[in-house]
N, CA and C atoms as an extended XYZ file, in Angstrom:
195
Properties=species:S:1:pos:R:3:atomname:S:1:resname:S:1:resid:I:1 pbc="F F F"
N        26.395      -14.365       -5.436 N   UNK     1
C        25.724      -13.623       -4.547 CA  UNK     1
C        24.234      -13.351       -4.440 C   UNK     1
N        23.799      -12.880       -3.697 N   UNK     2
C        22.020      -13.028       -3.690 CA  UNK     2
C        21.397      -11.660       -4.530 C   UNK     2
N        22.104      -11.302       -5.292 N   UNK     3
C        21.830       -9.985       -5.956 CA  UNK     3
C        20.946      -10.412       -7.266 C   UNK     3
N        20.066      -10.026       -7.662 N   UNK     4
C        19.182      -10.324       -8.891 CA  UNK     4
C        19.776      -10.222      -10.013 C   UNK     4
N        20.989       -9.129      -10.406 N   UNK     5
C        21.699       -9.117      -11.586 CA  UNK     5
C        22.856      -10.445      -11.870 C   UNK     5
N        23.269      -10.780      -10.622 N   UNK     6
C        24.051      -12.007      -10.737 CA  UNK     6
C        23.198      -13.328      -10.728 C   UNK     6
N        22.064      -13.217      -10.516 N   UNK     7
C        21.221      -14.757      -10.459 CA  UNK     7
C        20.464      -14.630      -11.594 C   UNK     7
N        20.556      -13.439      -12.660 N   UNK     8
C        19.721      -13.468      -13.828 CA  UNK     8
C        20.789      -13.022      -14.718 C   UNK     8
N        21.603      -13.635      -15.487 N   UNK     9
C        22.147      -13.197      -16.580 CA  UNK     9
C        21.832      -12.398      -17.689 C   UNK     9
N        20.532      -12.758      -18.002 N   UNK    10
C        19.906      -12.126      -19.053 CA  UNK    10
C        19.611      -10.613      -18.678 C   UNK    10
N        19.088      -10.461      -17.426 N   UNK    11
C        18.773       -9.167      -16.870 CA  UNK    11
C        19.955       -8.378      -16.785 C   UNK    11
N        20.973       -9.089      -16.596 N   UNK    12
C        22.361       -8.482      -16.330 CA  UNK    12
C        23.061       -8.050      -17.648 C   UNK    12
N        23.221       -8.880      -18.653 N   UNK    13
C        23.142       -8.618      -20.002 CA  UNK    13
C        22.648       -7.370      -20.619 C   UNK    13
N        21.359       -7.265      -20.254 N   UNK    14
C        20.387       -6.082      -20.959 CA  UNK    14
C        20.764       -5.051      -20.216 C   UNK    14
N        20.987       -5.019      -18.872 N   UNK    15
C        21.414       -3.810      -18.320 CA  UNK    15
C        22.809       -3.119      -18.820 C   UNK    15
N        23.750       -4.066      -19.108 N   UNK    16
C        24.692       -3.939      -19.793 CA  UNK    16
C        24.673       -3.053      -20.977 C   UNK    16
N        23.613       -3.738      -21.785 N   UNK    17
C        23.316       -3.014      -23.230 CA  UNK    17
C        22.658       -1.685      -22.853 C   UNK    17
N        21.785       -1.354      -21.914 N   UNK    18
C        21.282       -0.067      -21.734 CA  UNK    18
C        22.448        0.517      -21.261 C   UNK    18
N        23.166        0.545      -20.459 N   UNK    19
C        24.419        1.090      -20.005 CA  UNK    19
C        24.783        1.770      -21.290 C   UNK    19
N        25.339        0.827      -22.087 N   UNK    20
C        26.149        1.163      -23.445 CA  UNK    20
C        25.493        1.853      -24.589 C   UNK    20
N        24.326        1.957      -24.620 N   UNK    21
C        23.190        2.642      -25.201 CA  UNK    21
C        23.098        3.952      -24.701 C   UNK    21
N        23.665        4.117      -23.317 N   UNK    22
C        23.546        5.466      -23.013 CA  UNK    22
C        22.217        5.837      -22.264 C   UNK    22
N        21.344        4.712      -22.150 N   UNK    23
C        19.962        5.173      -21.487 CA  UNK    23
C        19.915        5.661      -20.166 C   UNK    23
N        19.159        6.479      -19.739 N   UNK    24
C        18.817        6.771      -18.105 CA  UNK    24
C        18.200        5.906      -17.334 C   UNK    24
N        18.519        5.875      -16.109 N   UNK    25
C        18.402        4.818      -15.441 CA  UNK    25
C        16.295        4.575      -15.436 C   UNK    25
N        15.756        6.154      -15.732 N   UNK    26
C        14.248        6.068      -15.654 CA  UNK    26
C        13.960        5.182      -17.144 C   UNK    26
N        14.368        5.711      -18.050 N   UNK    27
C        14.272        4.591      -19.235 CA  UNK    27
C        14.507        3.526      -19.277 C   UNK    27
N        15.952        2.894      -18.529 N   UNK    28
C        15.989        1.522      -18.281 CA  UNK    28
C        14.914        1.031      -17.359 C   UNK    28
N        14.652        1.762      -16.638 N   UNK    29
C        13.154        1.111      -15.599 CA  UNK    29
C        11.962        0.965      -16.512 C   UNK    29
N        11.874        1.741      -17.146 N   UNK    30
C        10.751        1.758      -17.884 CA  UNK    30
C        10.706        0.723      -19.060 C   UNK    30
N        11.899        0.323      -19.759 N   UNK    31
C        11.908       -0.698      -20.732 CA  UNK    31
C        11.921       -1.778      -20.177 C   UNK    31
N        12.555       -2.063      -18.702 N   UNK    32
C        12.104       -3.179      -17.981 CA  UNK    32
C        10.761       -3.725      -17.756 C   UNK    32
N         9.868       -2.942      -17.471 N   UNK    33
C         8.439       -2.796      -17.279 CA  UNK    33
C         7.972       -3.390      -18.485 C   UNK    33
N         8.140       -2.417      -19.412 N   UNK    34
C         7.685       -2.861      -20.978 CA  UNK    34
C         7.769       -4.061      -21.265 C   UNK    34
N         8.870       -4.797      -20.940 N   UNK    35
C         9.475       -5.874      -21.454 CA  UNK    35
C         8.834       -7.215      -20.744 C   UNK    35
N         8.017       -6.526      -19.783 N   UNK    36
C         7.585       -7.455      -18.554 CA  UNK    36
C         8.527       -8.419      -17.833 C   UNK    36
N         9.991       -7.838      -17.503 N   UNK    37
C        11.007       -8.264      -16.844 CA  UNK    37
C        10.477       -8.280      -15.045 C   UNK    37
N        10.342       -8.737      -14.465 N   UNK    38
C        10.256       -8.597      -12.799 CA  UNK    38
C        10.958       -9.148      -11.982 C   UNK    38
N        10.712       -8.635      -10.659 N   UNK    39
C        11.785       -9.146       -9.585 CA  UNK    39
C        11.133      -10.449       -8.865 C   UNK    39
N        11.960      -11.235       -8.118 N   UNK    40
C        11.775      -12.555       -7.469 CA  UNK    40
C        10.508      -12.456       -7.022 C   UNK    40
N         9.739      -11.100       -6.614 N   UNK    41
C         8.475      -10.990       -5.893 CA  UNK    41
C         7.325      -11.244       -6.864 C   UNK    41
N         7.901      -10.946       -8.357 N   UNK    42
C         6.923      -10.711       -9.164 CA  UNK    42
C         6.461       -9.494       -9.527 C   UNK    42
N         6.902       -8.383       -9.245 N   UNK    43
C         6.778       -6.871       -9.491 CA  UNK    43
C         7.771       -6.300      -10.187 C   UNK    43
N         7.262       -5.308      -10.672 N   UNK    44
C         8.189       -4.477      -11.752 CA  UNK    44
C         9.178       -4.002      -10.818 C   UNK    44
N        10.594       -3.677      -11.692 N   UNK    45
C        11.748       -3.221      -11.101 CA  UNK    45
C        11.572       -1.940      -10.645 C   UNK    45
N        12.236       -0.973       -9.688 N   UNK    46
C        11.730        0.186       -9.304 CA  UNK    46
C        13.182        1.008       -9.569 C   UNK    46
N        12.715        2.122       -9.806 N   UNK    47
C        14.336        3.194      -10.071 CA  UNK    47
C        15.180        2.834       -9.309 C   UNK    47
N        15.263        2.690       -7.542 N   UNK    48
C        15.993        2.721       -6.861 CA  UNK    48
C        16.951        1.261       -7.129 C   UNK    48
N        16.107        0.088       -7.527 N   UNK    49
C        16.650       -1.161       -7.693 CA  UNK    49
C        17.633       -0.925       -9.007 C   UNK    49
N        17.167       -0.400      -10.137 N   UNK    50
C        17.874       -0.224      -11.450 CA  UNK    50
C        19.004        0.346      -11.067 C   UNK    50
N        19.058        1.500      -10.178 N   UNK    51
C        19.971        2.238      -10.064 CA  UNK    51
C        21.093        1.622       -8.941 C   UNK    51
N        20.714        0.854       -8.087 N   UNK    52
C        21.601       -0.197       -7.661 CA  UNK    52
C        22.509       -0.956       -8.379 C   UNK    52
N        21.904       -1.985       -9.102 N   UNK    53
C        22.554       -2.712      -10.252 CA  UNK    53
C        23.145       -1.854      -10.873 C   UNK    53
N        22.732       -1.251      -11.676 N   UNK    54
C        23.496       -0.237      -12.640 CA  UNK    54
C        25.162        0.441      -11.886 C   UNK    54
N        24.966        0.768      -10.807 N   UNK    55
C        25.931        1.110       -9.880 CA  UNK    55
C        27.188        0.097       -9.997 C   UNK    55
N        26.088       -1.299       -9.363 N   UNK    56
C        26.963       -2.343       -9.381 CA  UNK    56
C        27.866       -2.906      -10.345 C   UNK    56
N        26.818       -2.787      -11.673 N   UNK    57
C        27.714       -3.328      -13.202 CA  UNK    57
C        28.672       -2.490      -13.317 C   UNK    57
N        28.418       -1.265      -13.487 N   UNK    58
C        29.539        0.147      -13.514 CA  UNK    58
C        30.823       -0.055      -13.086 C   UNK    58
N        30.946       -0.575      -11.334 N   UNK    59
C        31.952       -1.081      -10.865 CA  UNK    59
C        32.431       -2.191      -11.060 C   UNK    59
N        31.942       -3.157      -11.511 N   UNK    60
C        32.645       -4.657      -12.035 CA  UNK    60
C        33.215       -4.071      -13.583 C   UNK    60
N        32.300       -3.546      -14.141 N   UNK    61
C        33.194       -3.032      -15.334 CA  UNK    61
C        34.560       -2.283      -15.713 C   UNK    61
N        34.245       -1.357      -14.649 N   UNK    62
C        35.785       -0.507      -14.118 CA  UNK    62
C        36.818       -1.767      -13.547 C   UNK    62
N        36.079       -2.226      -12.960 N   UNK    63
C        36.898       -3.056      -12.092 CA  UNK    63
C        37.927       -4.430      -12.972 C   UNK    63
N        36.946       -4.603      -14.258 N   UNK    64
C        37.480       -5.522      -15.237 CA  UNK    64
C        38.642       -4.877      -16.027 C   UNK    64
N        38.506       -3.634      -16.530 N   UNK    65
C        39.302       -3.194      -17.533 CA  UNK    65
C        40.856       -2.744      -16.918 C   UNK    65
């Protein structure tokens, strides 16, 4: 698909590790910013984007189990 977390396996792996650590979405957004991880437009991810990624990843995890 055209989703950032599908195009970028490293981003997805990082988000999964954040989910497993129980981080809030705000903390995840901050961590991505601090790590210098940016979206396709070269900008930092915002909380809404992170929220969408996390929702989709959690659905995938649920679907896989």
